[in-house]
Backbone as CSV, one residue per row, in Angstrom:
resi,resn,N_x,N_y,N_z,CA_x,CA_y,CA_z,C_x,C_y,C_z
1,UNK,1.086,-1.271,-0.157,0.282,0.206,-0.070,0.726,1.386,-0.295
2,UNK,0.572,2.154,-0.712,1.357,3.476,-0.875,0.657,4.622,0.258
3,UNK,1.928,5.414,0.741,1.555,6.446,1.496,0.903,7.599,0.704
4,UNK,0.045,8.411,0.929,-0.520,9.366,0.558,0.473,10.830,1.041
5,UNK,0.204,11.969,0.730,0.734,13.063,1.040,0.383,13.186,2.567
6,UNK,-0.963,12.930,3.037,-1.219,12.954,4.427,-0.634,12.215,5.350
7,UNK,-0.217,11.159,5.077,0.384,10.076,5.994,1.734,10.357,5.889
8,UNK,2.442,11.272,4.971,3.801,11.556,4.857,3.693,12.642,6.032
9,UNK,3.120,13.829,6.006,2.981,14.930,6.751,2.604,14.340,8.448
10,UNK,1.823,13.297,8.693,1.585,12.946,9.937,2.986,12.302,10.267
11,UNK,3.611,11.415,9.499,4.734,10.758,10.137,5.833,11.455,10.385
12,UNK,5.740,12.493,9.316,7.008,13.623,9.872,6.623,14.674,10.881
13,UNK,5.376,14.847,11.206,4.961,15.261,12.585,5.156,14.436,13.894
14,UNK,4.829,13.296,13.489,5.193,12.440,14.664,6.707,12.307,14.738
15,UNK,7.652,12.277,13.888,9.016,12.236,14.113,9.227,13.430,14.609
16,UNK,9.015,14.604,14.529,9.199,15.919,15.210,8.827,15.876,16.564
17,UNK,7.765,15.463,17.049,7.386,15.695,18.112,7.861,14.511,19.062
18,UNK,8.408,13.429,18.524,9.174,12.470,19.333,10.572,12.982,19.758
19,UNK,11.198,13.687,18.831,12.363,14.305,19.029,12.272,15.796,20.153
20,UNK,11.134,16.321,20.123,10.875,17.468,21.107,10.722,16.954,22.115
21,UNK,9.895,15.833,22.491,9.814,15.459,23.539,10.981,14.858,24.319
22,UNK,12.161,14.801,23.598,13.385,14.188,24.254,14.223,15.421,24.843
23,UNK,13.772,16.422,24.085,14.602,17.724,24.549,13.823,18.225,26.141
24,UNK,14.594,18.889,26.847,13.963,19.149,28.245,13.050,20.541,27.984
25,UNK,12.479,21.082,28.809,11.759,22.251,28.476,12.664,23.437,28.209
26,UNK,14.113,23.595,28.931,14.805,24.567,29.069,15.462,24.894,27.800
27,UNK,15.633,23.622,26.941,16.366,23.614,25.846,15.424,24.351,24.711
28,UNK,14.052,24.928,25.093,13.133,25.535,24.082,13.397,26.914,23.887
29,UNK,14.149,27.412,25.260,14.499,28.914,25.490,15.864,29.141,25.082
30,UNK,15.835,30.506,25.061,17.235,31.108,25.093,17.450,31.696,26.486
31,UNK,18.238,30.832,27.541,18.460,31.698,28.508,19.115,33.214,28.650
32,UNK,18.547,33.778,29.354,18.727,35.155,29.264,19.897,35.375,30.717
33,UNK,20.738,35.092,30.643,22.156,34.973,31.775,22.853,36.233,31.696
34,UNK,23.077,36.972,30.672,23.579,38.151,30.806,22.869,39.488,30.787
35,UNK,23.376,40.323,31.296,22.771,41.721,31.706,22.561,42.331,30.221
36,UNK,23.734,42.326,29.439,23.615,42.889,28.223,22.653,42.604,27.279
37,UNK,22.385,41.306,27.229,21.497,40.811,26.684,20.162,41.039,26.807
38,UNK,19.985,40.928,28.264,18.519,41.388,28.924,18.130,42.881,28.628
39,UNK,19.371,43.879,28.725,19.227,45.130,28.338,18.987,45.305,26.887
40,UNK,19.549,44.551,26.006,19.064,44.667,24.498,17.526,44.189,24.334
41,UNK,17.020,43.369,24.973,15.611,42.873,24.853,14.971,44.151,25.480
42,UNK,15.389,44.668,26.690,14.569,45.460,27.416,14.505,46.545,26.083
43,UNK,15.431,47.186,25.594,15.305,48.077,24.732,14.564,48.126,23.388
44,UNK,14.511,46.610,22.756,13.732,46.512,21.890,12.052,46.674,22.076
45,UNK,11.896,46.026,23.375,10.567,45.896,24.003,9.957,47.501,24.195
46,UNK,11.070,48.297,24.690,10.719,49.583,25.140,10.365,50.403,23.739
47,UNK,11.363,50.338,22.720,10.852,51.031,21.527,9.751,50.513,20.919
48,UNK,9.405,49.038,20.870,8.172,48.668,20.371,6.861,49.335,20.990
49,UNK,6.955,49.592,22.637,6.010,50.180,22.993,5.680,51.698,22.781
50,UNK,6.962,52.281,22.744,7.334,53.887,22.484,6.641,54.135,21.031
51,UNK,6.962,53.431,19.957,6.742,53.575,18.572,5.026,53.357,18.362
52,UNK,4.623,52.609,19.046,3.030,52.194,18.859,2.256,52.511,19.914
53,UNK,2.952,53.664,20.859,2.081,54.318,21.636,1.426,53.742,22.746
54,UNK,1.830,52.468,23.300,1.381,51.680,24.106,1.514,52.362,25.337
55,UNK,0.743,51.813,26.413,0.487,52.491,27.573,1.749,51.723,28.313
56,UNK,2.667,52.480,29.146,3.559,51.925,29.951,3.337,50.849,30.948
57,UNK,1.852,50.892,31.402,1.400,49.907,32.137,0.960,48.373,31.541
58,UNK,1.556,48.249,30.253,1.346,47.113,29.567,2.259,45.908,30.418
59,UNK,3.373,46.646,30.752,4.361,45.318,31.800,3.852,44.931,32.667
60,UNK,2.660,45.797,33.297,1.669,45.369,34.495,0.887,44.175,34.165
61,UNK,0.424,44.169,32.763,-0.730,43.618,32.167,-0.510,42.065,32.380
62,UNK,-1.399,41.458,33.182,-1.141,39.862,33.519,-1.163,39.012,32.156
63,UNK,-2.133,39.599,30.825,-2.002,38.673,29.873,-0.658,38.903,28.923
64,UNK,-0.207,40.169,29.357,0.929,40.723,28.602,2.057,39.645,29.201
65,UNK,2.318,39.745,30.704,2.955,38.874,31.275,3.006,37.351,30.916
66,UNK,1.870,36.965,31.173,1.799,35.608,30.375,2.359,35.454,28.992
67,UNK,2.024,36.250,28.093,2.435,36.176,26.758,3.961,36.206,26.672
68,UNK,4.366,36.781,27.520,5.905,36.979,27.274,6.608,35.928,28.099
69,UNK,6.022,35.342,29.109,6.421,34.112,30.079,6.550,32.844,28.971
70,UNK,5.494,32.750,28.138,5.251,31.906,27.021,6.208,32.103,26.282
71,UNK,6.774,33.111,25.643,8.078,33.228,24.782,9.128,32.696,25.256
72,UNK,9.357,32.869,26.534,10.678,32.980,27.513,10.582,33.062,28.614
73,UNK,10.209,32.050,29.645,10.072,32.113,30.994,11.220,32.687,32.010
74,UNK,12.414,32.750,31.277,13.501,33.303,31.924,13.868,34.835,31.670
75,UNK,12.647,35.438,30.973,13.140,36.827,30.676,11.942,37.514,31.863
76,UNK,12.397,38.385,32.379,11.573,39.374,32.974,11.325,40.627,32.789
77,UNK,10.098,41.119,32.691,9.672,42.377,32.045,10.254,43.487,33.047
78,UNK,10.574,44.560,32.404,10.879,45.757,32.959,9.896,46.305,33.911
79,UNK,10.252,46.966,34.811,8.908,47.224,35.580,8.653,49.027,34.947
80,UNK,7.616,49.306,35.096,6.581,50.381,34.611,7.747,51.623,34.815
81,UNK,8.203,51.659,36.045,9.179,52.605,36.174,10.204,53.049,35.553
82,UNK,11.191,51.858,35.266,12.450,51.761,34.665,11.776,52.028,33.473
83,UNK,10.601,51.321,32.719,10.422,51.446,31.345,10.153,53.185,30.860
84,UNK,9.666,53.965,31.944,9.036,55.201,31.857,10.340,56.506,32.134
85,UNK,11.392,55.797,32.618,12.650,56.765,33.069,13.836,56.071,32.259
86,UNK,14.285,55.215,32.608,15.735,54.744,32.080,15.665,54.280,30.818
87,UNK,14.781,53.401,30.432,14.656,53.261,29.068,13.971,54.328,27.918
88,UNK,13.186,55.029,28.472,12.869,56.369,27.550,13.721,57.000,27.499
89,UNK,14.546,57.336,28.785,15.542,58.328,28.305,16.746,57.882,27.343
90,UNK,17.102,56.501,27.379,18.110,55.820,26.491,17.816,56.098,25.203
91,UNK,16.345,55.622,24.789,15.890,55.812,23.594,15.934,57.093,22.803
92,UNK,15.631,58.170,23.905,15.657,59.825,23.376,16.892,59.816,23.168
93,UNK,18.274,59.329,23.981,19.381,59.582,23.547,19.939,59.235,22.507
94,UNK,19.422,57.801,22.288,19.773,57.035,20.980,19.213,57.812,19.682
95,UNK,17.818,58.194,19.778,17.274,59.029,18.488,18.117,60.530,18.300
96,UNK,18.273,61.203,19.568,19.098,62.483,19.443,20.706,62.351,18.988
97,UNK,21.286,61.133,19.082,22.669,60.989,18.654,22.365,60.830,16.985
98,UNK,21.542,59.855,16.801,21.160,59.673,15.439,20.745,60.969,14.496
99,UNK,19.816,62.044,15.221,19.703,63.036,14.424,20.701,64.177,14.443
100,UNK,21.573,64.319,15.542,22.580,65.009,15.359,23.541,64.459,14.575
101,UNK,23.848,63.222,14.448,24.891,62.987,13.294,24.099,63.013,11.607
102,UNK,22.893,62.861,11.450,22.236,63.098,10.085,22.495,64.799,9.880
103,UNK,22.416,65.570,10.963,22.538,66.851,10.728,24.010,67.331,10.529
104,UNK,25.142,66.895,11.223,26.290,66.926,10.986,26.954,66.738,9.652
105,UNK,26.455,65.378,8.944,26.957,64.929,7.907,26.233,65.576,6.777
106,UNK,25.227,66.289,6.785,24.769,66.956,5.716,25.308,68.472,5.286
107,UNK,25.345,68.783,4.173,25.961,69.904,3.554,24.986,71.074,3.549
108,UNK,23.459,70.829,3.402,22.791,71.920,3.151,21.423,71.384,3.837
109,UNK,21.101,72.201,4.637,19.844,71.828,5.415,18.650,73.337,5.378
110,UNK,17.581,72.627,5.407,16.465,73.287,5.273,15.756,73.475,7.004
111,UNK,15.546,74.538,7.383,14.718,74.798,8.646,13.337,74.998,8.432
112,UNK,12.222,74.370,8.871,10.807,74.784,8.695,10.191,74.749,10.364
113,UNK,9.590,75.873,10.478,8.700,76.387,11.634,7.196,76.309,11.633
114,UNK,6.647,75.514,12.211,5.201,75.554,12.234,4.524,75.865,13.201
115,UNK,3.640,76.828,13.295,3.043,77.436,14.362,1.570,76.561,14.778
116,UNK,1.254,76.343,15.900,0.050,75.954,16.418,-0.461,76.225,17.267
117,UNK,-1.568,75.975,18.070,-2.207,75.928,19.423,-2.125,74.721,20.195
118,UNK,-1.752,74.480,21.169,-1.949,73.199,22.125,-3.523,73.202,22.526
119,UNK,-3.876,72.011,23.390,-5.043,71.724,23.940,-5.224,72.946,25.093
120,UNK,-4.055,73.471,25.748,-4.425,74.535,26.614,-4.348,75.964,26.185
121,UNK,-4.656,75.969,24.740,-4.624,77.448,24.157,-3.105,78.083,24.116
122,UNK,-1.930,77.644,24.360,-0.641,77.865,24.356,0.028,77.991,23.026
123,UNK,0.470,78.961,22.310,1.159,78.850,21.228,2.307,77.903,21.329
124,UNK,2.510,77.439,20.039,3.837,76.686,19.908,4.332,76.518,18.653
125,UNK,5.668,76.373,18.300,6.114,76.471,17.447,7.294,75.285,17.375
126,UNK,6.999,74.392,16.569,7.542,73.207,16.194,9.039,73.565,14.904
127,UNK,9.880,73.047,15.238,11.457,73.092,14.302,11.464,71.765,13.910
128,UNK,11.658,71.766,12.522,11.809,70.571,11.882,13.117,71.130,10.819
129,UNK,14.061,70.076,11.014,15.314,70.322,10.118,15.246,69.186,9.044
130,UNK,15.328,70.002,7.619,15.353,68.855,6.931,16.927,68.628,6.294
131,UNK,17.108,67.312,6.121,18.561,66.914,5.794,18.746,66.328,4.259
132,UNK,17.671,65.731,3.765,16.606,66.315,3.148,15.495,65.410,4.108
133,UNK,15.890,64.344,4.797,14.892,63.623,5.679,14.522,64.453,6.711
134,UNK,13.148,64.828,7.040,13.060,65.826,8.098,13.141,65.280,9.430
135,UNK,13.684,65.855,10.404,14.236,65.503,11.445,13.085,66.420,12.749
136,UNK,12.606,66.151,13.509,11.864,67.170,14.601,13.133,67.543,15.373
137,UNK,13.316,69.029,15.299,14.597,69.561,16.086,14.136,70.100,17.374
138,UNK,13.128,70.812,17.483,12.877,71.344,19.138,11.603,71.495,18.944
139,UNK,10.767,71.697,20.121,9.145,72.509,20.357,9.412,73.752,21.284
140,UNK,8.888,74.720,20.844,9.061,75.982,21.783,7.661,76.378,22.067
141,UNK,7.635,76.440,23.447,6.247,77.184,23.872,6.492,78.558,23.769
142,UNK,6.023,79.372,22.975,6.481,80.492,22.514,5.315,81.629,22.968
143,UNK,4.444,81.398,23.745,3.286,82.145,24.240,2.871,83.309,23.311
144,UNK,3.008,84.600,23.950,2.341,85.743,23.073,3.306,86.123,22.105
145,UNK,4.466,85.790,22.198,5.580,86.467,21.539,5.607,85.808,19.840
146,UNK,4.856,84.667,20.050,4.917,83.861,18.711,4.723,84.732,17.378
147,UNK,4.138,85.584,17.475,3.498,86.599,16.416,4.335,87.742,16.118
148,UNK,5.323,87.889,16.899,6.069,89.118,16.675,6.906,88.847,15.709
149,UNK,7.515,89.404,14.487,8.622,89.668,13.774,9.896,89.442,14.403
150,UNK,10.174,90.410,15.394,11.530,90.196,15.978,11.776,88.740,16.702
151,UNK,10.790,88.412,17.226,10.966,87.339,18.228,11.165,85.812,17.174
152,UNK,10.425,86.005,16.008,10.707,84.966,15.247,12.090,85.154,14.450
153,UNK,12.550,86.510,14.306,13.863,86.771,13.614,14.819,85.780,14.393
154,UNK,14.681,86.175,15.687,16.028,86.014,16.799,15.862,84.589,16.721
155,UNK,14.595,83.613,16.773,14.463,82.594,16.892,15.208,81.644,15.864
156,UNK,15.076,82.137,14.634,15.489,81.672,13.321,17.180,81.989,13.232
157,UNK,17.509,82.755,13.764,18.944,83.325,14.061,19.466,82.575,14.941
158,UNK,19.121,82.166,16.008,19.695,81.217,16.989,19.708,79.746,16.423
159,UNK,18.521,79.297,15.872,18.867,77.888,15.276,19.710,78.085,13.995
160,UNK,20.154,78.944,12.980,20.865,78.943,12.155,22.196,79.085,12.900
161,UNK,22.630,79.724,13.351,23.872,79.691,14.241,24.311,78.461,15.008
162,UNK,23.093,77.688,15.611,23.188,76.454,16.201,23.684,75.248,15.011
163,UNK,22.750,75.460,14.112,23.008,74.405,12.883,24.584,74.668,11.969
164,UNK,24.783,75.725,12.240,25.810,76.399,10.955,25.665,77.198,9.715
165,UNK,25.730,78.386,10.202,25.249,79.225,8.821,25.602,79.090,7.536
166,UNK,26.693,78.417,7.237,27.073,77.852,5.884,26.026,76.877,5.624
167,UNK,25.601,75.928,6.278,24.869,74.768,6.208,23.431,75.156,5.756
168,UNK,22.644,76.199,6.341,21.421,76.508,6.151,21.429,77.289,4.986
169,UNK,20.346,76.439,3.807,20.049,76.868,2.545,18.624,77.787,2.601
170,UNK,17.735,77.164,3.445,16.294,77.881,3.413,15.623,77.800,4.773
171,UNK,14.704,78.668,4.988,13.945,78.862,5.914,12.598,78.789,5.780
172,UNK,11.623,78.279,5.916,10.153,78.144,5.766,9.477,78.166,6.983
173,UNK,8.439,79.264,7.014,7.460,79.231,8.198,5.978,79.296,7.876
174,UNK,5.509,78.695,8.618,4.114,78.460,8.188,2.747,79.624,8.902
175,UNK,2.646,80.508,8.281,1.731,81.423,8.960,1.888,81.786,10.310
176,UNK,3.365,81.867,10.761,3.561,82.223,12.338,3.469,83.986,12.475
177,UNK,3.665,84.801,11.456,3.596,86.207,11.616,2.238,86.542,11.452
């Protein structure tokens, strides 16, 4: 009698399961024994939480803890406090270094200023530097000064001096005056 495709798959599955049963439970997971490896995993988790705008309390959620434990029982989630301080600061520093590197390597920059009002009705100016990739540079709570020409001139002059006058090729404002 000839085996059909279903029998072959079943035979392969049985063989795999037989081998898997021989392994101890610990062999299925990567042991997280080094603090550098744990720090790296924590940083990736933090970035995923920050980028997706997830609440920091997710690391205290029982379902999330169970999920992570199924992935690897030896991994211990960082605390909400550690996530919202140390890991957030580390990610901020990493992004700042990356942005500063892009800006320093660029020969021609554009500065874009965009004014808006926040939910408290405070005037805010966002500053974007294009390298040509747009990089969020700074946000300023400008208050009542935001619509005055001399305030905007001094602000732009300060930013141009920070970035390097020879590197700035254009300045764009979005109805700030």
